[in-house]
C-alpha positions as CSV (number, residue, x, y, z in Angstrom):
1,M,101.0,107.2,69.8
2,S,98.0,108.2,72.4
3,F,94.3,107.5,72.9
4,T,91.9,108.2,75.2
5,Q,89.5,106.2,77.1
6,S,87.1,106.3,80.1
7,L,87.9,104.8,83.1
8,P,86.0,101.1,83.3
9,G,82.9,102.3,86.3
10,F,83.9,106.2,86.2
11,A,82.6,107.2,82.8
12,A,83.3,110.7,83.8
13,T,87.0,110.5,84.5
14,T,89.1,110.1,81.1
15,V,92.8,108.9,80.7
16,V,95.0,110.0,78.5
17,I,97.6,107.5,77.2
18,A,100.6,108.2,75.4
19,V,103.2,105.4,74.2
20,E,106.4,107.3,73.7
21,A,109.0,104.7,74.4
22,D,109.2,101.8,71.7
23,G,110.0,98.9,74.6
24,W,106.4,99.4,75.9
25,S,105.1,98.6,72.7
26,D,107.9,95.8,72.2
27,R,106.8,93.9,75.7
28,F,102.6,95.2,75.9
29,A,100.0,95.3,73.3
30,T,98.5,98.4,72.8
31,G,95.2,97.6,74.1
32,E,97.2,95.6,77.2
33,L,98.5,98.9,78.4
34,S,95.1,100.4,77.8
35,S,93.5,97.4,79.8
36,L,96.0,97.3,82.7
37,T,96.3,101.2,83.3
38,G,92.2,101.1,83.3
39,Q,92.2,98.1,86.0
40,A,94.5,99.7,88.2
41,L,93.3,103.5,88.3
42,A,89.8,102.1,88.2
43,A,90.5,99.8,91.5
44,A,92.1,102.5,93.2
45,C,89.1,104.7,92.8
46,R,86.7,101.8,93.9
47,H,88.8,101.3,96.9
48,L,88.8,105.1,98.1
49,G,85.3,105.6,97.5
50,L,85.4,108.3,94.8
51,P,82.3,109.3,93.1
52,E,81.3,107.1,90.0
53,S,80.6,110.1,88.5
54,L,84.2,112.0,89.0
55,E,84.8,114.1,86.2
56,T,88.6,114.3,85.7
57,E,91.5,113.6,83.5
58,I,94.6,111.3,84.2
59,S,97.2,111.8,81.7
60,V,99.6,108.7,81.9
61,T,102.9,108.6,79.4
62,F,104.5,105.6,78.8
63,A,108.3,106.8,78.3
64,D,111.8,105.9,78.8
65,D,114.3,105.6,81.3
66,E,116.5,108.8,79.7
67,T,112.5,111.3,79.2
68,V,111.9,110.4,83.2
69,R,115.6,110.9,84.5
70,A,115.4,114.3,82.4
71,A,111.7,114.7,84.2
72,N,112.9,113.8,87.9
73,R,116.2,116.2,87.1
74,E,114.0,119.0,86.3
75,W,111.2,118.8,88.6
76,R,112.9,117.1,91.5
77,G,116.5,117.9,91.7
78,K,117.9,114.3,91.2
79,D,119.5,113.1,88.1
80,R,118.6,109.8,87.8
81,P,115.6,108.1,86.1
82,T,112.9,106.1,88.8
83,N,110.1,103.9,87.9
84,I,107.2,106.6,88.1
85,L,106.8,110.2,88.2
86,S,103.2,112.1,89.4
87,F,102.5,115.8,89.0
88,P,99.2,116.6,90.8
89,M,97.8,119.6,89.1
90,A,96.6,120.7,92.4
91,A,97.9,120.2,96.0
92,L,95.4,117.6,97.8
93,D,95.0,116.1,101.3
94,P,93.7,112.0,101.3
95,G,90.2,112.0,101.1
96,D,90.0,115.5,99.1
97,L,88.4,115.1,95.5
98,P,90.4,116.2,92.1
99,G,89.2,118.7,89.9
100,P,88.8,118.5,86.4
101,L,92.6,117.8,86.1
102,A,94.2,115.2,88.6
103,G,97.2,115.1,87.0
104,D,100.1,113.5,85.1
105,L,101.9,109.9,85.7
106,L,105.0,109.1,83.5
107,V,106.4,105.9,83.7
108,A,109.9,104.4,82.8
109,F,110.0,101.2,81.2
110,E,113.8,100.3,81.6
111,T,113.1,100.9,85.0
112,L,110.3,99.5,85.5
113,E,111.5,96.2,84.0
114,R,114.8,96.0,86.0
115,E,113.0,96.1,89.0
116,A,110.5,93.6,88.2
117,E,113.2,91.4,86.7
118,A,115.2,92.1,90.1
119,E,112.0,91.4,92.2
120,A,110.6,88.3,90.6
121,K,107.2,89.9,89.8
122,A,105.4,90.0,86.9
123,L,105.6,92.8,84.5
124,P,102.3,93.4,84.7
125,D,101.5,93.4,87.9
126,H,104.5,95.5,88.5
127,L,103.3,98.0,86.3
128,R,99.7,97.8,88.0
129,H,101.5,98.5,90.9
130,L,103.4,101.7,90.3
131,L,100.4,103.0,88.5
132,V,98.7,102.7,92.0
133,H,101.1,104.4,94.0
134,G,101.4,107.4,91.2
135,F,97.5,108.0,91.2
136,L,97.5,108.0,94.9
137,H,100.2,110.3,94.8
138,L,98.3,112.1,92.7
139,L,95.2,112.1,95.3
140,G,97.4,113.2,97.9
141,Y,99.2,110.1,99.4
142,D,102.9,110.7,100.2
143,H,105.4,108.7,101.9
144,V,108.1,110.8,103.4
145,E,106.5,110.8,107.3
146,D,106.3,107.0,109.4
147,E,102.5,107.4,109.2
148,D,102.0,108.7,105.9
149,A,104.2,105.8,104.3
150,A,102.0,103.5,106.4
151,A,98.5,104.5,105.2
152,M,99.6,104.8,101.7
153,E,100.8,101.1,101.7
154,E,97.9,100.0,103.3
155,A,96.0,101.7,100.7
156,E,98.4,100.2,97.7
157,V,98.3,96.5,99.3
158,A,94.4,96.8,99.9
159,I,94.1,98.1,95.6
160,L,96.6,95.8,95.1
161,A,95.0,92.6,96.6
162,G,91.6,93.1,95.0
163,L,93.5,93.1,91.6
164,G,95.1,89.2,92.7
165,I,98.5,90.9,93.3
166,S,100.4,90.1,96.1
167,D,101.4,92.7,98.3
168,P,104.6,93.9,96.9
169,Y,106.3,95.3,100.0
170,R,106.2,91.5,102.0
171,E,109.8,90.2,101.9
172,M,110.9,86.9,101.1
173,A,110.4,85.0,104.2
174,A,113.4,83.8,105.7
175,P,113.9,79.7,105.7
176,D,112.6,79.1,109.1
177,G,111.0,82.4,109.6
178,P,107.7,84.5,108.8
179,P,108.1,86.9,106.3
180,S,108.9,90.5,107.4
181,R,108.9,94.0,106.6
């Protein structure tokens, strides 16, 4: 099943959503996936100061681990599933605007579910975090170098805070100490 929607607050930005694995429709109503996707991507656009008139398209495919594993093997040489893969249509630097096609996001249901459970995170919150993370990759953010990783993490934490989601990178506090990173 697939459908297209305008990004809330960014009428010229379209999001094409495809649900290709049963796990997604077992855990989320179609309207819920659409809403969570719109919330996450619109919050990222607002935080980054992207123009409301931005004309671009983002494709989000909700897949299973095997589909993501195959794409990860083919495109990154890593024969394992991962939570989200980002395929930007152009190499951008943070702050650059995407062209008519920003790129594709591919999300793995089983990995998302395992991570959320292992980290005691609400599944919708973890999904929105991954969508923000993947979208930042489409816009040129990366976490290979420490300085770039810090900038990307800072943007993610701020965007998620605006959605009422706590810092996903904060580790649990030790019983007698502050949280550590």
